[in-house]
Kinemage of the C-alpha trace (Angstrom):
@kinemage 1
@onewidth
@group {chain A} dominant
@subgroup {mainchain}
@vectorlist {calphas} color= white
{ca met a 1} P 146.286 -123.560 118.760
{ca thr a 2} L 142.941 -122.045 119.697
{ca phe a 3} L 141.636 -121.161 123.102
{ca leu a 4} L 137.926 -120.481 123.729
{ca pro a 5} L 136.926 -116.753 124.371
{ca ala a 6} L 137.093 -116.180 127.914
{ca pro a 7} L 133.919 -114.779 130.101
{ca ser a 8} L 134.127 -111.126 130.543
{ca leu a 9} L 135.506 -110.389 133.915
{ca ser a 10} L 133.083 -106.892 134.318
{ca ala a 11} L 130.211 -109.356 133.634
{ca ser a 12} L 131.169 -111.560 136.399
{ca pro a 13} L 128.227 -111.568 139.054
{ca ala a 14} L 130.943 -111.867 141.718
{ca arg a 15} L 132.869 -109.382 141.037
{ca gly a 16} L 131.321 -105.758 142.772
{ca gly a 17} L 133.296 -104.447 145.413
{ca arg a 18} L 135.462 -107.224 145.451
{ca asn a 19} L 139.401 -106.713 143.873
{ca leu a 20} L 140.709 -107.502 141.158
{ca thr a 21} L 141.836 -111.037 142.080
{ca gln a 22} L 138.636 -112.115 143.665
{ca gly a 23} L 137.061 -110.938 140.604
{ca met a 24} L 138.870 -113.043 138.175
{ca leu a 25} L 139.424 -116.153 140.941
{ca asp a 26} L 135.433 -116.253 140.333
{ca thr a 27} L 135.175 -115.564 136.661
{ca val a 28} L 137.888 -118.356 135.801
{ca gly a 29} L 136.779 -121.127 138.476
{ca arg a 30} L 133.645 -120.869 137.300
{ca ala a 31} L 134.547 -121.330 133.703
{ca ile a 32} L 136.475 -124.199 134.773
{ca val a 33} L 133.665 -126.159 136.805
{ca thr a 34} L 131.192 -125.386 134.236
{ca gly a 35} L 133.437 -127.244 130.979
{ca ala a 36} L 134.596 -124.359 129.329
{ca tyr a 37} L 137.905 -125.567 128.868
{ca asp a 38} L 137.240 -129.384 128.324
{ca gly a 39} L 139.067 -130.377 125.566
{ca val a 40} L 141.227 -127.314 125.107
{ca pro a 41} L 144.532 -126.184 126.202
{ca phe a 42} L 143.961 -124.182 129.652
{ca pro a 43} L 145.720 -120.543 128.122
{ca thr a 44} L 148.943 -119.360 129.418
{ca glu a 45} L 149.496 -116.356 131.765
{ca ala a 46} L 150.017 -113.482 129.467
{ca gln a 47} L 146.955 -114.227 127.421
{ca leu a 48} L 144.570 -114.917 130.732
{ca thr a 49} L 146.376 -111.256 131.293
{ca glu a 50} L 145.048 -110.002 128.229
{ca gln a 51} L 141.543 -111.897 128.094
{ca his a 52} L 140.856 -110.172 131.178
{ca gly a 53} L 142.353 -106.935 130.958
{ca val a 54} L 144.176 -107.247 134.234
{ca ser a 55} L 148.540 -107.076 135.329
{ca arg a 56} L 150.346 -110.410 135.539
{ca ser a 57} L 150.460 -110.262 139.275
{ca val a 58} L 146.515 -110.121 139.028
{ca thr a 59} L 146.706 -113.544 137.072
{ca arg a 60} L 148.924 -114.914 139.279
{ca glu a 61} L 147.390 -114.619 141.906
{ca ala a 62} L 144.001 -115.913 140.637
{ca val a 63} L 145.939 -118.807 139.290
{ca lys a 64} L 147.687 -119.544 142.322
{ca met a 65} L 144.195 -119.405 144.563
{ca leu a 66} L 142.690 -122.034 141.372
{ca thr a 67} L 145.718 -124.623 142.421
{ca ala a 68} L 145.109 -124.398 145.927
{ca lys a 69} L 141.672 -125.435 144.859
{ca gly a 70} L 142.724 -128.606 143.287
{ca leu a 71} L 141.229 -127.033 139.734
{ca leu a 72} L 144.464 -126.429 138.035
{ca ser a 73} L 148.048 -127.876 138.512
{ca ala a 74} L 151.356 -126.258 136.662
{ca arg a 75} L 153.593 -129.021 135.352
{ca ala a 76} L 156.950 -128.802 133.890
{ca arg a 77} L 157.006 -128.398 130.010
{ca val a 78} L 153.215 -128.755 130.010
{ca gly a 79} L 152.205 -125.762 131.638
{ca thr a 80} L 149.462 -124.988 133.565
{ca val a 81} L 146.700 -127.613 133.254
{ca val a 82} L 143.175 -127.926 134.734
{ca gln a 83} L 143.008 -130.616 136.602
{ca pro a 84} L 140.150 -133.836 136.556
{ca pro a 85} L 137.089 -133.007 138.655
{ca ala a 86} L 138.132 -135.987 141.277
{ca ser a 87} L 141.120 -133.666 142.348
{ca trp a 88} L 138.628 -130.717 143.260
{ca asn a 89} L 138.503 -129.236 146.530
{ca leu a 90} L 135.005 -130.157 147.047
{ca phe a 91} L 134.790 -128.345 150.747
{ca asp a 92} L 136.042 -125.294 149.607
{ca thr a 93} L 133.128 -122.875 149.530
{ca asp a 94} L 133.937 -121.194 145.947
{ca val a 95} L 134.106 -124.433 144.369
{ca leu a 96} L 131.113 -125.935 145.893
{ca arg a 97} L 129.063 -122.652 144.733
{ca trp a 98} L 130.271 -123.218 141.128
{ca leu a 99} L 129.540 -126.637 141.151
{ca leu a 100} L 125.829 -125.822 142.295
{ca glu a 101} L 125.634 -123.300 139.867
{ca arg a 102} L 126.466 -125.237 137.098
{ca thr a 103} L 123.896 -127.829 135.237
{ca phe a 104} L 121.818 -128.582 138.290
{ca ser a 105} L 122.638 -132.040 139.921
{ca val a 106} L 120.529 -134.548 142.148
{ca glu a 107} L 123.806 -136.332 142.482
{ca leu a 108} L 125.809 -133.836 143.849
{ca leu a 109} L 122.967 -132.672 146.587
{ca lys a 110} L 122.600 -136.598 147.506
{ca his a 111} L 126.329 -137.051 147.883
{ca phe a 112} L 126.247 -133.784 150.276
{ca thr a 113} L 123.634 -135.009 151.711
{ca glu a 114} L 125.203 -138.399 152.870
{ca leu a 115} L 127.984 -136.035 154.399
{ca arg a 116} L 125.388 -134.354 156.416
{ca leu a 117} L 124.248 -137.902 157.595
{ca ala a 118} L 127.434 -138.448 158.798
{ca ile a 119} L 128.512 -135.357 160.446
{ca glu a 120} L 125.683 -133.190 162.081
{ca pro a 121} L 123.761 -135.816 164.123
{ca glu a 122} L 127.608 -136.348 165.991
{ca ala a 123} L 127.484 -132.559 166.083
{ca ala a 124} L 124.046 -132.724 167.841
{ca ala a 125} L 125.140 -135.158 169.813
{ca leu a 126} L 128.166 -133.052 171.078
{ca ala a 127} L 126.161 -129.774 171.181
{ca ala a 128} L 123.933 -131.438 173.653
{ca arg a 129} L 127.040 -132.226 176.009
{ca his a 130} L 129.303 -129.109 175.565
{ca ala a 131} L 127.035 -126.130 174.006
{ca glu a 132} L 127.400 -123.212 176.352
{ca ala a 133} L 124.504 -120.998 177.362
{ca his a 134} L 125.392 -118.675 174.599
{ca his a 135} L 125.366 -121.476 171.903
{ca leu a 136} L 121.492 -122.569 173.167
{ca glu a 137} L 120.541 -119.464 172.428
{ca gln a 138} L 121.510 -118.970 169.247
{ca ile a 139} L 119.800 -122.437 168.631
{ca arg a 140} L 116.829 -121.700 169.919
{ca gly a 141} L 117.108 -118.332 168.237
{ca gly a 142} L 117.311 -120.411 164.526
{ca leu a 143} L 114.456 -122.207 165.653
{ca asp a 144} L 112.475 -119.276 166.306
{ca arg a 145} L 113.645 -117.695 163.359
{ca met a 146} L 112.183 -120.992 161.208
{ca arg a 147} L 108.820 -120.418 163.060
{ca asn a 148} L 108.468 -116.842 162.114
{ca ala a 149} L 109.552 -117.424 158.597
{ca asp a 150} L 106.337 -120.028 158.608
{ca ser a 151} L 104.211 -116.447 159.068
{ca gly a 152} L 106.470 -114.435 156.499
{ca gly a 153} L 108.164 -112.437 158.941
{ca asp a 154} L 111.792 -114.258 158.302
{ca asp a 155} L 113.522 -115.715 155.378
{ca pro a 156} L 113.126 -119.486 155.165
{ca leu a 157} L 116.218 -120.193 153.960
{ca asp a 158} L 118.681 -118.194 156.187
{ca ala a 159} L 116.596 -119.010 159.052
{ca asp a 160} L 116.886 -122.908 158.070
{ca ile a 161} L 120.937 -122.626 157.727
{ca ala a 162} L 121.084 -120.148 160.933
{ca phe a 163} L 119.503 -123.270 163.025
{ca his a 164} L 122.206 -125.844 162.019
{ca val a 165} L 124.929 -123.656 161.707
{ca ala a 166} L 124.527 -123.056 165.392
{ca ile a 167} L 124.662 -126.704 166.148
{ca leu a 168} L 127.976 -127.010 164.128
{ca gln a 169} L 129.303 -124.094 166.492
{ca ala a 170} L 127.798 -125.469 169.463
{ca ser a 171} L 129.486 -128.682 169.183
{ca gly a 172} L 132.738 -127.735 170.850
{ca asn a 173} L 134.338 -129.267 168.142
{ca pro a 174} L 136.846 -126.740 166.095
{ca phe a 175} L 136.625 -129.139 163.131
{ca tyr a 176} L 132.804 -129.356 163.221
{ca ala a 177} L 132.642 -125.237 163.346
{ca gln a 178} L 135.054 -124.730 160.438
{ca leu a 179} L 132.109 -126.795 158.327
{ca arg a 180} L 129.569 -123.843 158.880
{ca glu a 181} L 130.387 -122.417 155.298
{ca met a 182} L 130.713 -125.423 153.259
{ca val a 183} L 127.411 -126.264 155.183
{ca ser a 184} L 125.840 -122.750 154.422
{ca thr a 185} L 126.782 -122.577 150.596
{ca ala a 186} L 125.329 -126.477 150.242
{ca leu a 187} L 122.041 -125.803 152.046
{ca lys a 188} L 121.338 -123.020 149.844
{ca thr a 189} L 120.651 -125.422 146.935
{ca ser a 190} L 119.530 -128.315 149.193
{ca ile a 191} L 116.908 -126.260 151.037
{ca arg a 192} L 115.387 -124.689 147.795
{ca leu a 193} L 114.848 -128.208 146.504
{ca thr a 194} L 113.542 -130.088 149.676
{ca asn a 195} L 110.997 -127.206 150.229
{ca arg a 196} L 109.727 -127.291 146.976
{ca ile a 197} L 109.549 -131.180 147.159
{ca ala a 198} L 107.768 -131.261 149.981
{ca gly a 199} L 105.635 -127.881 148.934
{ca arg a 200} L 106.234 -126.197 152.629
{ca asn a 201} L 108.989 -124.964 154.292
{ca ala a 202} L 111.223 -126.994 156.646
{ca asn a 203} L 109.627 -129.211 159.217
{ca ile a 204} L 109.176 -127.322 162.417
{ca val a 205} L 108.217 -130.215 164.697
{ca asp a 206} L 111.389 -131.901 163.766
{ca his a 207} L 113.643 -129.397 164.167
{ca ala a 208} L 112.095 -128.528 167.385
{ca ala a 209} L 112.682 -132.443 168.589
{ca val a 210} L 116.641 -131.318 167.829
{ca cys a 211} L 116.713 -128.354 169.383
{ca asp a 212} L 114.380 -129.788 172.523
{ca ala a 213} L 116.975 -132.953 172.816
{ca ile a 214} L 120.321 -130.081 173.182
{ca cys a 215} L 118.900 -128.340 175.069
{ca arg a 216} L 117.962 -131.218 177.908
{ca arg a 217} L 121.411 -132.332 177.435
{ca glu a 218} L 120.347 -135.818 176.099
{ca pro a 219} L 123.127 -136.531 173.542
{ca asp a 220} L 121.629 -139.842 172.384
{ca leu a 221} L 117.861 -138.457 171.535
{ca ala a 222} L 120.064 -135.345 169.975
{ca arg a 223} L 121.648 -137.669 167.553
{ca ala a 224} L 118.621 -139.428 166.930
{ca ala a 225} L 116.430 -136.636 166.130
{ca met a 226} L 119.436 -134.980 163.645
{ca lys a 227} L 119.310 -138.405 161.913
{ca ala a 228} L 115.954 -138.510 161.463
{ca leu a 229} L 115.604 -134.792 159.841
{ca ile a 230} L 118.701 -135.737 157.688
{ca gln a 231} L 117.102 -138.913 156.528
{ca asp a 232} L 113.787 -137.191 155.686
{ca val a 233} L 115.735 -134.869 153.515
{ca leu a 234} L 117.637 -137.552 151.714
{ca asp a 235} L 114.183 -139.772 151.311
{ca leu a 236} L 112.911 -136.453 149.617
{ca ile a 237} L 116.114 -135.905 147.145
{ca asp a 238} L 115.671 -139.502 146.174
{ca thr a 239} L 112.036 -139.136 144.849
{ca val a 240} L 113.793 -136.526 142.348
{ca glu a 241} L 115.897 -139.604 140.715
């Protein structure tokens, strides 16, 4: 029985100051998502331990975490096996990051943007109803950062993400607020693509329309403005196909 050589743990870009478990999680998780174990048996605990030069306890914890993310499953008399992509938890930020780091997928970005279209317009409407003063300041702050980024005073990617995350947090809905990490992770790839297609940074006017509607406490206008903004992103992505 043959096994693919495992990627070097020491070479993992995510290891850095993380502990060994996190380093192994990142290395093996990325290998699974990029297809390193397609068509071959997943290594046993002893083999993983030897391949990565870690203890059994580190290996067990990393495998446990990968199982919780839907990438692996343990079966009686079969052992640990890689799960099909349909079982992977796409809301897990590690899984989403690994997916976006593999061969570029316009389809995946389109699916993510369709999800945004279903979530963020309503989050904007809720923010118009429920946002507290400090939430409004965060949304305005994100928009100010985007304006500064246009003149080189801030990072366009970070500023754009800060704006959208502020709206999720301002919605007053804890489920929307907990989507912030997932949205941030995927936006890092989505914004780079759409800015490159458009030949510019994000449309400040469209983002300002969302901000103004929220600050004026007009839910319907906030919803419509956010929907138009994200639909424009979806239209840009469609031009790549």
